[in-house]
ROZA-433126 format. One record per residue (C-alpha): y, z, x; residue number from 1; residue in three letters. Coordinates in steps of 0.5 Angstrom, whole numbers, plus 2048, in hexadecimal, padded with zeros to 3 digits. Layout:
% ROZA-433126
[[Y; Z; X]; NUM; ALA];
...
END
This chain:
% ROZA-433126
[[7E7; 800; 7DB]; 1; ALA];
[[7E0; 7FF; 7D9]; 2; GLY];
[[7DC; 7FB; 7D4]; 3; GLY];
[[7DE; 7F6; 7CF]; 4; ALA];
[[7E2; 7FC; 7CB]; 5; GLY];
[[7EA; 7FC; 7CC]; 6; PRO];
[[7EC; 7FE; 7D3]; 7; GLY];
[[7F0; 805; 7D4]; 8; PRO];
[[7F6; 807; 7D1]; 9; ARG];
[[7FD; 808; 7D3]; 10; ILE];
[[7FF; 80F; 7D3]; 11; ARG];
[[805; 814; 7D5]; 12; GLU];
[[805; 816; 7DC]; 13; GLY];
[[801; 810; 7DE]; 14; ASP];
[[803; 80B; 7E4]; 15; CYS];
[[804; 804; 7E2]; 16; ALA];
[[806; 7FE; 7E4]; 17; VAL];
[[80B; 7F9; 7E1]; 18; LEU];
[[80A; 7F2; 7E2]; 19; LYS];
[[80E; 7EC; 7E0]; 20; ARG];
[[80C; 7E5; 7E3]; 21; GLY];
[[80A; 7E6; 7EA]; 22; ASP];
[[80F; 7ED; 7EB]; 23; VAL];
[[80C; 7F4; 7EA]; 24; PHE];
[[80F; 7FB; 7EA]; 25; LYS];
[[80B; 801; 7EA]; 26; ALA];
[[80E; 807; 7E5]; 27; VAL];
[[80C; 80D; 7E2]; 28; ALA];
[[80B; 80D; 7DB]; 29; VAL];
[[80F; 812; 7D8]; 30; LEU];
[[813; 813; 7D1]; 31; ARG];
[[81A; 812; 7D0]; 32; ARG];
[[81B; 80F; 7D8]; 33; ARG];
[[81F; 809; 7D9]; 34; LYS];
[[81C; 804; 7DD]; 35; ILE];
[[81F; 7FE; 7E0]; 36; ILE];
[[81B; 7F8; 7E2]; 37; PHE];
[[81D; 7F1; 7E3]; 38; GLU];
[[824; 7F2; 7E1]; 39; LYS];
[[821; 7F5; 7DA]; 40; GLN];
[[822; 7FC; 7D8]; 41; TRP];
[[81D; 7FF; 7D3]; 42; PHE];
[[819; 805; 7D1]; 43; TYR];
[[811; 806; 7D2]; 44; LEU];
[[810; 80A; 7CC]; 45; ASP];
[[80D; 805; 7C7]; 46; ASN];
[[808; 803; 7CD]; 47; ALA];
[[805; 80A; 7CD]; 48; ILE];
[[7FE; 809; 7C9]; 49; GLY];
[[7FD; 802; 7CA]; 50; HIS];
[[7F8; 7FF; 7CF]; 51; ILE];
[[7FA; 7FD; 7D6]; 52; TYR];
[[7FB; 7F5; 7D6]; 53; GLY];
[[7FF; 7F5; 7D0]; 54; THR];
[[805; 7F1; 7D0]; 55; THR];
[[80C; 7F3; 7CD]; 56; PHE];
[[812; 7F0; 7CB]; 57; GLU];
[[819; 7F4; 7CC]; 58; VAL];
[[81D; 7F5; 7C6]; 59; THR];
[[825; 7F6; 7C6]; 60; SER];
[[824; 7FD; 7C6]; 61; GLY];
[[820; 7FE; 7CC]; 62; GLY];
[[819; 7FF; 7C8]; 63; SER];
[[813; 7FB; 7C9]; 64; LEU];
[[810; 7F7; 7C4]; 65; GLN];
[[809; 7F4; 7C4]; 66; LEU];
[[80A; 7EC; 7C6]; 67; LYS];
[[806; 7E8; 7C1]; 68; GLN];
[[801; 7E3; 7C4]; 69; GLU];
[[803; 7DE; 7BF]; 70; MET];
[[80A; 7DD; 7C2]; 71; GLU];
[[807; 7DA; 7C8]; 72; GLU];
[[805; 7D4; 7C4]; 73; THR];
[[80C; 7D3; 7C0]; 74; ALA];
[[80F; 7CF; 7C5]; 75; THR];
[[80C; 7C8; 7C6]; 76; GLU];
[[80E; 7C2; 7C9]; 77; THR];
[[80D; 7BB; 7C5]; 78; LYS];
[[812; 7B6; 7C8]; 79; GLU];
[[812; 7B5; 7D0]; 80; ALA];
[[815; 7B0; 7D5]; 81; GLY];
[[811; 7AC; 7DA]; 82; THR];
[[816; 7AE; 7E0]; 83; ASP];
[[81C; 7B2; 7E2]; 84; ASN];
[[820; 7AD; 7E6]; 85; ARG];
[[825; 7AC; 7E1]; 86; ASN];
[[826; 7B3; 7DF]; 87; ILE];
[[82D; 7B6; 7E3]; 88; VAL];
[[82E; 7BD; 7E3]; 89; ASP];
[[835; 7BD; 7E2]; 90; ASP];
[[835; 7C4; 7DE]; 91; GLY];
[[837; 7C1; 7D7]; 92; LYS];
[[830; 7C0; 7D4]; 93; SER];
[[830; 7C7; 7D1]; 94; GLN];
[[834; 7C7; 7CB]; 95; LYS];
[[833; 7CF; 7CA]; 96; LEU];
[[838; 7D3; 7CE]; 97; THR];
[[838; 7D9; 7D2]; 98; HIS];
[[83B; 7DD; 7CC]; 99; ASP];
[[837; 7D9; 7C7]; 100; ASP];
[[831; 7DC; 7CA]; 101; ILE];
[[834; 7E3; 7CB]; 102; LYS];
[[835; 7E3; 7C3]; 103; ALA];
[[82E; 7E1; 7C2]; 104; LEU];
[[82C; 7E7; 7C6]; 105; LYS];
[[831; 7EC; 7C3]; 106; ASP];
[[82E; 7EA; 7BC]; 107; LYS];
[[827; 7EC; 7BE]; 108; GLY];
[[824; 7E5; 7BF]; 109; ILE];
[[81E; 7E5; 7C3]; 110; LYS];
[[81D; 7E2; 7CA]; 111; GLY];
[[818; 7DD; 7C7]; 112; GLN];
[[81D; 7DA; 7C2]; 113; GLU];
[[822; 7DA; 7C7]; 114; ILE];
[[81E; 7D5; 7CB]; 115; VAL];
[[81D; 7D1; 7C5]; 116; GLN];
[[824; 7D0; 7C4]; 117; GLN];
[[825; 7CE; 7CB]; 118; LEU];
[[820; 7C9; 7CA]; 119; ILE];
[[823; 7C6; 7C4]; 120; GLU];
[[82A; 7C6; 7C7]; 121; ASN];
[[828; 7C3; 7CD]; 122; SER];
[[82A; 7BB; 7CD]; 123; THR];
[[825; 7BA; 7D3]; 124; THR];
[[81F; 7BE; 7D1]; 125; PHE];
[[81C; 7B8; 7CE]; 126; ARG];
[[81D; 7B3; 7D3]; 127; ASP];
[[819; 7B8; 7D8]; 128; LYS];
[[812; 7B7; 7DA]; 129; THR];
[[80D; 7BC; 7D7]; 130; GLU];
[[80C; 7BF; 7DE]; 131; PHE];
[[814; 7C0; 7DE]; 132; SER];
[[814; 7C3; 7D7]; 133; GLN];
[[80F; 7C8; 7D9]; 134; ASP];
[[813; 7CA; 7DF]; 135; LYS];
[[819; 7CB; 7DB]; 136; TYR];
[[816; 7CF; 7D5]; 137; ILE];
[[813; 7D4; 7DA]; 138; LYS];
[[819; 7D4; 7DE]; 139; LYS];
[[81D; 7D6; 7D7]; 140; LYS];
[[818; 7DB; 7D5]; 141; LYS];
[[818; 7DF; 7DC]; 142; LYS];
[[820; 7DF; 7DB]; 143; LYS];
[[820; 7E1; 7D3]; 144; TYR];
[[81A; 7E4; 7D1]; 145; GLU];
[[819; 7EB; 7D3]; 146; ALA];
[[811; 7EB; 7D3]; 147; VAL];
[[80E; 7F1; 7D7]; 148; ILE];
[[807; 7F3; 7D8]; 149; THR];
[[804; 7FA; 7DA]; 150; ILE];
[[7FE; 7FA; 7DE]; 151; VAL];
[[7FA; 7FF; 7E2]; 152; ARG];
[[7FC; 800; 7E9]; 153; PRO];
[[7F6; 7FD; 7EE]; 154; SER];
[[7F6; 7FC; 7F6]; 155; THR];
[[7F7; 7F4; 7F4]; 156; ARG];
[[7FD; 7F5; 7F0]; 157; ILE];
[[801; 7FB; 7F4]; 158; LEU];
[[800; 7F7; 7FB]; 159; SER];
[[802; 7F1; 7F7]; 160; THR];
[[808; 7F5; 7F5]; 161; MET];
[[80A; 7F8; 7FB]; 162; TYR];
[[809; 7F2; 7FF]; 163; TYR];
[[80E; 7EE; 7FB]; 164; ALA];
[[813; 7F4; 7FA]; 165; ARG];
[[813; 7F8; 800]; 166; GLU];
[[80E; 7F5; 805]; 167; PRO];
[[812; 7F9; 80B]; 168; GLY];
[[80F; 800; 808]; 169; LYS];
[[808; 7FD; 809]; 170; ILE];
[[809; 7FA; 810]; 171; ASN];
[[808; 7F3; 80C]; 172; HIS];
[[801; 7F4; 80B]; 173; LEU];
[[7FF; 7EE; 806]; 174; ARG];
[[7FA; 7F0; 800]; 175; TYR];
[[7F5; 7EB; 803]; 176; ASP];
[[7F5; 7EF; 80A]; 177; THR];
[[7F4; 7F5; 806]; 178; LEU];
[[7EE; 7F2; 803]; 179; ALA];
[[7EB; 7F0; 809]; 180; GLN];
[[7ED; 7F7; 80C]; 181; MET];
[[7E9; 7FA; 806]; 182; LEU];
[[7E3; 7F5; 808]; 183; THR];
[[7E3; 7F6; 80F]; 184; LEU];
[[7E3; 7FE; 80F]; 185; GLY];
[[7DD; 7FE; 80A]; 186; ASN];
[[7E1; 802; 805]; 187; VAL];
[[7DC; 805; 7FF]; 188; HIS];
[[7DB; 80B; 7FB]; 189; ALA];
[[7D8; 811; 7FF]; 190; GLY];
[[7DB; 80F; 806]; 191; ASN];
[[7DF; 814; 80B]; 192; LYS];
[[7E5; 810; 80D]; 193; MET];
[[7EB; 811; 812]; 194; ILE];
[[7F1; 80E; 810]; 195; ILE];
[[7F8; 80D; 814]; 196; VAL];
[[7FD; 809; 810]; 197; GLU];
[[805; 809; 810]; 198; THR];
[[804; 804; 80A]; 199; CYS];
[[807; 809; 805]; 200; ALA];
[[800; 80B; 803]; 201; GLY];
[[7FE; 804; 800]; 202; LEU];
[[7F8; 804; 805]; 203; VAL];
[[7F6; 80B; 803]; 204; LEU];
[[7F6; 809; 7FC]; 205; GLY];
[[7F2; 803; 7FD]; 206; ALA];
[[7ED; 807; 800]; 207; VAL];
[[7ED; 80C; 7FB]; 208; MET];
[[7EC; 807; 7F5]; 209; GLU];
[[7E6; 804; 7F9]; 210; ARG];
[[7E3; 80A; 7FA]; 211; MET];
[[7E4; 80C; 7F3]; 212; GLY];
[[7E4; 814; 7F4]; 213; GLY];
[[7DE; 814; 7F8]; 214; TYR];
[[7DD; 816; 800]; 215; GLY];
[[7E3; 819; 804]; 216; SER];
[[7E9; 816; 807]; 217; ILE];
[[7ED; 819; 80D]; 218; ILE];
[[7F4; 816; 80D]; 219; GLN];
[[7F7; 817; 814]; 220; MET];
[[7FF; 818; 814]; 221; TYR];
[[805; 818; 819]; 222; PRO];
[[80B; 81C; 818]; 223; GLY];
[[80B; 822; 813]; 224; GLY];
[[807; 81F; 80D]; 225; GLY];
[[803; 819; 80A]; 226; PRO];
[[807; 814; 806]; 227; VAL];
[[804; 812; 800]; 228; ARG];
[[809; 80F; 7FC]; 229; ALA];
[[804; 809; 7FA]; 230; ALA];
[[7FE; 80D; 7F9]; 231; THR];
[[802; 811; 7F3]; 232; SER];
[[803; 80A; 7F0]; 233; CYS];
[[7FB; 809; 7EF]; 234; PHE];
[[7FB; 80F; 7EA]; 235; GLY];
[[7F4; 812; 7ED]; 236; PHE];
[[7F1; 818; 7E9]; 237; PRO];
[[7F2; 81F; 7ED]; 238; LYS];
[[7EB; 81F; 7EF]; 239; THR];
[[7EC; 819; 7F3]; 240; PHE];
[[7F1; 81D; 7F8]; 241; TYR];
[[7EB; 823; 7F8]; 242; ASP];
[[7E8; 81E; 7FD]; 243; HIS];
[[7EE; 81C; 801]; 244; LEU];
[[7F0; 820; 807]; 245; HIS];
[[7F6; 820; 80C]; 246; GLU];
[[7F6; 821; 814]; 247; PHE];
[[7FC; 820; 818]; 248; PRO];
[[7FC; 81B; 81E]; 249; LEU];
[[7FF; 820; 823]; 250; SER];
[[7F9; 825; 822]; 251; LYS];
[[7F4; 81F; 824]; 252; VAL];
[[7F4; 820; 82C]; 253; ASP];
[[7F3; 828; 82B]; 254; SER];
[[7ED; 827; 826]; 255; LEU];
[[7EA; 822; 82B]; 256; LEU];
[[7EB; 826; 831]; 257; SER];
[[7E9; 82D; 82D]; 258; GLY];
[[7EF; 831; 82E]; 259; THR];
[[7F0; 830; 826]; 260; PHE];
[[7F0; 837; 823]; 261; SER];
[[7F1; 83A; 81C]; 262; THR];
[[7F5; 840; 820]; 263; GLU];
[[7FB; 83B; 821]; 264; SER];
[[7FB; 838; 81A]; 265; LEU];
[[7FF; 83E; 816]; 266; PRO];
[[805; 83D; 81A]; 267; SER];
[[805; 835; 819]; 268; GLU];
[[807; 835; 811]; 269; PRO];
[[80C; 83A; 813]; 270; GLU];
[[80F; 835; 818]; 271; ASP];
[[80F; 82F; 814]; 272; ASN];
[[812; 832; 80E]; 273; ALA];
[[817; 836; 811]; 274; GLY];
[[81A; 831; 816]; 275; VAL];
[[818; 82A; 813]; 276; GLU];
[[81D; 826; 817]; 277; GLU];
[[81A; 829; 81E]; 278; GLU];
[[813; 828; 81C]; 279; SER];
[[813; 821; 81C]; 280; ASN];
[[816; 821; 823]; 281; GLY];
[[811; 826; 826]; 282; SER];
[[80B; 822; 822]; 283; VAL];
[[80D; 81C; 825]; 284; ASP];
[[80D; 81E; 82C]; 285; GLU];
[[806; 821; 82C]; 286; LYS];
[[804; 81A; 829]; 287; GLN];
[[803; 813; 82D]; 288; PRO];
[[809; 810; 830]; 289; SER];
[[808; 80A; 82B]; 290; VAL];
[[80A; 80F; 825]; 291; GLN];
[[811; 811; 827]; 292; GLU];
[[814; 80D; 821]; 293; THR];
[[811; 811; 81C]; 294; GLU];
[[817; 814; 81A]; 295; GLU];
[[819; 80D; 817]; 296; GLU];
[[812; 80D; 813]; 297; SER];
[[813; 813; 80F]; 298; THR];
[[818; 810; 80A]; 299; THR];
[[813; 80F; 804]; 300; GLU];
[[814; 813; 7FE]; 301; SER];
[[80E; 817; 7FE]; 302; ALA];
[[810; 81A; 805]; 303; MET];
[[817; 81B; 803]; 304; GLU];
[[814; 81F; 7FD]; 305; ARG];
[[810; 823; 802]; 306; ASP];
[[816; 824; 806]; 307; GLN];
[[81A; 826; 800]; 308; ILE];
[[815; 82B; 7FE]; 309; GLU];
[[815; 82E; 805]; 310; GLU];
[[81C; 82E; 806]; 311; SER];
[[81D; 832; 7FF]; 312; GLU];
[[818; 837; 802]; 313; THR];
[[81C; 838; 808]; 314; MET];
[[823; 839; 804]; 315; ASP];
[[820; 83E; 800]; 316; VAL];
[[81D; 842; 805]; 317; ASN];
[[824; 842; 809]; 318; ALA];
[[827; 844; 803]; 319; GLU];
[[822; 84A; 802]; 320; ASP];
[[823; 84C; 809]; 321; THR];
[[82A; 84D; 807]; 322; GLY];
[[82A; 850; 801]; 323; PHE];
[[824; 855; 801]; 324; LYS];
[[827; 85B; 7FD]; 325; GLU];
[[829; 856; 7F7]; 326; ASN];
[[823; 852; 7F7]; 327; GLN];
[[81D; 856; 7F9]; 328; GLY];
[[818; 854; 7F4]; 329; LYS];
[[81A; 84C; 7F5]; 330; GLU];
[[819; 84D; 7FD]; 331; ASN];
[[812; 850; 7FC]; 332; LYS];
[[810; 84B; 7F7]; 333; GLU];
[[813; 845; 7FC]; 334; ASN];
[[80F; 848; 802]; 335; VAL];
[[808; 849; 7FE]; 336; ARG];
[[809; 842; 7FB]; 337; GLU];
[[80B; 83F; 803]; 338; LYS];
[[805; 843; 805]; 339; GLN];
[[800; 840; 800]; 340; ARG];
[[803; 839; 802]; 341; LYS];
[[801; 83A; 809]; 342; GLN];
[[7FA; 83D; 808]; 343; GLN];
[[7F9; 837; 803]; 344; GLU];
[[7FB; 832; 809]; 345; ARG];
[[7F8; 836; 80E]; 346; ARG];
[[7F1; 835; 80A]; 347; LYS];
[[7F2; 82E; 809]; 348; LYS];
[[7F3; 82D; 810]; 349; LEU];
[[7ED; 831; 812]; 350; ILE];
[[7E9; 82D; 80E]; 351; GLU];
[[7EC; 826; 810]; 352; ALA];
[[7EA; 828; 818]; 353; ALA];
[[7E3; 82A; 816]; 354; ALA];
[[7E2; 824; 813]; 355; LEU];
[[7E5; 820; 819]; 356; LEU];
[[7E1; 825; 81E]; 357; LYS];
[[7DA; 822; 81B]; 358; GLU];
[[7DC; 81B; 81E]; 359; LYS];
[[7D8; 817; 819]; 360; ASN];
[[7DD; 813; 815]; 361; ALA];
[[7DB; 80D; 812]; 362; ASP];
[[7E1; 809; 813]; 363; GLY];
[[7E8; 809; 816]; 364; LEU];
[[7EE; 805; 813]; 365; ILE];
[[7F5; 805; 817]; 366; VAL];
[[7FB; 801; 814]; 367; ALA];
[[801; 804; 817]; 368; SER];
[[807; 802; 81A]; 369; LYS];
[[805; 806; 821]; 370; PHE];
[[802; 802; 827]; 371; HIS];
[[7FA; 802; 825]; 372; PRO];
[[7F7; 803; 82C]; 373; THR];
[[7F8; 80B; 82D]; 374; PRO];
[[7F7; 80C; 825]; 375; LEU];
[[7F0; 808; 825]; 376; LEU];
[[7EE; 80B; 82C]; 377; LEU];
[[7EE; 812; 82A]; 378; SER];
[[7EC; 811; 823]; 379; LEU];
[[7E6; 80D; 824]; 380; LEU];
[[7E3; 814; 827]; 381; GLU];
[[7E2; 817; 820]; 382; PHE];
[[7DF; 810; 81D]; 383; VAL];
[[7D7; 810; 81D]; 384; ALA];
[[7D3; 80B; 821]; 385; PRO];
[[7D2; 804; 81D]; 386; SER];
[[7D8; 805; 819]; 387; ARG];
[[7DE; 800; 818]; 388; PRO];
[[7E5; 801; 81A]; 389; PHE];
[[7EB; 7FC; 818]; 390; VAL];
[[7F2; 7FC; 81B]; 391; VAL];
[[7F8; 7F9; 817]; 392; TYR];
[[7FE; 7F7; 81B]; 393; CYS];
[[804; 7F2; 819]; 394; GLN];
[[804; 7EF; 820]; 395; TYR];
[[7FE; 7EC; 824]; 396; LYS];
[[800; 7EF; 82B]; 397; GLU];
[[7FF; 7F6; 82A]; 398; PRO];
[[7F8; 7F5; 827]; 399; LEU];
[[7F6; 7F0; 82D]; 400; LEU];
[[7F8; 7F6; 832]; 401; GLU];
[[7F4; 7FB; 82D]; 402; CYS];
[[7EE; 7F5; 82E]; 403; TYR];
[[7EE; 7F5; 836]; 404; THR];
[[7EE; 7FD; 836]; 405; LYS];
[[7E8; 7FD; 831]; 406; LEU];
[[7E4; 7F8; 836]; 407; ARG];
[[7E6; 7FC; 83C]; 408; GLU];
[[7E4; 803; 838]; 409; ARG];
[[7DE; 801; 835]; 410; GLY];
[[7DA; 804; 82F]; 411; GLY];
[[7DC; 7FE; 82A]; 412; VAL];
[[7D9; 7F8; 829]; 413; ILE];
[[7DA; 7F2; 824]; 414; ASN];
[[7E2; 7F2; 826]; 415; LEU];
[[7E6; 7ED; 822]; 416; LYS];
[[7ED; 7EC; 822]; 417; LEU];
[[7EF; 7E8; 81B]; 418; SER];
[[7F5; 7E5; 817]; 419; GLU];
[[7F4; 7E4; 810]; 420; THR];
[[7F7; 7DD; 80D]; 421; TRP];
[[7F9; 7DD; 806]; 422; LEU];
[[7FC; 7D7; 801]; 423; ARG];
[[7FE; 7D8; 7FA]; 424; SER];
[[7FD; 7D2; 7F5]; 425; TYR];
[[800; 7D0; 7EF]; 426; GLN];
[[7FA; 7CE; 7EA]; 427; VAL];
[[7FC; 7CA; 7E4]; 428; LEU];
[[7FA; 7C4; 7E1]; 429; PRO];
[[7FB; 7BE; 7E5]; 430; ASP];
[[800; 7C1; 7EA]; 431; ARG];
[[7FC; 7C6; 7EE]; 432; SER];
[[7FE; 7C7; 7F5]; 433; HIS];
[[800; 7CC; 7FA]; 434; PRO];
[[806; 7D0; 7F9]; 435; LYS];
[[80C; 7CE; 7FD]; 436; LEU];
[[80E; 7D5; 7FF]; 437; THR];
[[808; 7D9; 803]; 438; MET];
[[808; 7DF; 808]; 439; SER];
[[809; 7DE; 80F]; 440; GLY];
[[804; 7E3; 811]; 441; GLY];
[[800; 7E9; 80E]; 442; GLY];
[[7FF; 7ED; 815]; 443; GLY];
[[7F9; 7ED; 819]; 444; PHE];
[[7F2; 7F1; 819]; 445; LEU];
[[7EE; 7F4; 81F]; 446; LEU];
[[7E7; 7F6; 81C]; 447; SER];
[[7E1; 7F8; 820]; 448; GLY];
[[7DB; 7FD; 81F]; 449; ILE];
[[7DA; 803; 823]; 450; THR];
[[7D3; 805; 828]; 451; VAL];
[[7D1; 80A; 82C]; 452; VAL];
[[7D5; 809; 833]; 453; SER];
[[7D1; 80E; 838]; 454; ASP];
[[7CB; 80A; 838]; 455; ARG];
[[7CE; 803; 838]; 456; SER];
[[7D2; 805; 83F]; 457; LYS];
[[7CB; 806; 842]; 458; SER];
[[7C8; 800; 840]; 459; ASP];
[[7CF; 7FC; 841]; 460; SER];
[[7CE; 7FE; 848]; 461; GLY];
[[7C7; 7FC; 849]; 462; SER];
[[7C9; 7F5; 846]; 463; LEU];
[[7CE; 7F4; 84A]; 464; GLU];
[[7CA; 7F5; 851]; 465; GLU];
[[7C5; 7F0; 84E]; 466; LEU];
[[7CA; 7EB; 84D]; 467; LYS];
[[7CD; 7EC; 854]; 468; THR];
[[7C6; 7EB; 857]; 469; GLU];
[[7C5; 7E5; 853]; 470; GLU];
[[7CA; 7E0; 855]; 471; PRO];
[[7C9; 7E2; 85C]; 472; SER];
[[7C2; 7E0; 85C]; 473; SER];
[[7C4; 7D9; 858]; 474; LYS];
[[7C9; 7D8; 85D]; 475; LYS];
[[7C4; 7D8; 863]; 476; ARG];
[[7BF; 7D3; 85F]; 477; LYS];
[[7C4; 7CE; 85E]; 478; VAL];
[[7C6; 7CF; 866]; 479; GLU];
[[7BF; 7CE; 868]; 480; ASP];
[[7BE; 7C8; 863]; 481; LEU];
[[7C5; 7C5; 866]; 482; HIS];
[[7C2; 7C6; 86D]; 483; CYS];
END
């Protein structure tokens, strides 16, 4: 969306986010597809062609209708009480019964009119203070008005959605912490970034959005394949994925030691495709011990899709070997298709390995459920000097250990271990105050900058010698003075 003209329009096949109050839900815009959101079911057919950010009202037939802006000011309170001390909540103040409200809904009366009738039939509404009246109207609107806004997905919206609905899938990564990661990692267009994450692809999507399709990203993944469920919700164009590479964490040690070769690659996709369940175990054995819990993290939808596709090819290949006489043609086609996929996968792996071998990455971002120390110590080898790195962890203790290991190893400066603090405020006339509920913690970040470590070791040795000499001479002077 740019300029003063209208923004982008909702198209069929888009990834959109439904908003109702403070609740979000990511959906695919498809015709004649029933969607259930906040106890309401509807179809998105009528939304196609409208501008993102448009607010709709759900009608009785499940179709969306444009909400009129004039309805916002229809309910106006004229009389208000001075205090609420004499109001008793005995359940008898509302004359309309549940059956009456249901009858109004069946007649097709809109939510705004139902709220108006509830106000008129409330015996205590006029005695309430102005603030209480606003609160009452807001509460009833939320219950009876089926108003939905369709917005474009973004890092802010999707991170808020995941943190509110499924925080476990993103390792309880709060949206303000994610913003700090992008800033500390100096993510911008044209960068060459290395990313390790088990946050369903949310961190990867945030980096891709900020880079805008320029530069290159290498995603290091554990297990059988990368998880990108949240990344698909962003709705990036296909050109964005041309600059996205992937490389298994199990091959990092061989790449660093120089034993990584393209000769062993052709058999790798066959193993993954043929025996997917066993490959998870074998890959984890090659990885550091902190990654033995990877089997729990491969339940995301994107990973399941990959496993289903690979298991389908396995089943098809098994059937073809049993019925070669009857299905010779299909067998040949399947073999060709399998070989083509293997070649593509091998080619991508070689490209990713070539990028890593250059050891000139502009940044490293780690946000995984694994212990960060072995990951960071090995992956920092691929980062160029004077480049930032950021590590996220839900807990402080693993990062403290990582901090001390980096201090001992050297090659990094400006090490900082930080925790972001967030508090939401209600901003309304004459009643702005912090909200009563707030999140307990948004995790911890360890950030720093890489430097060339070879020279620093020799320099540090000479500096230590000087430091040890200085105190001894000072001690002698002090002793002479005392004498």
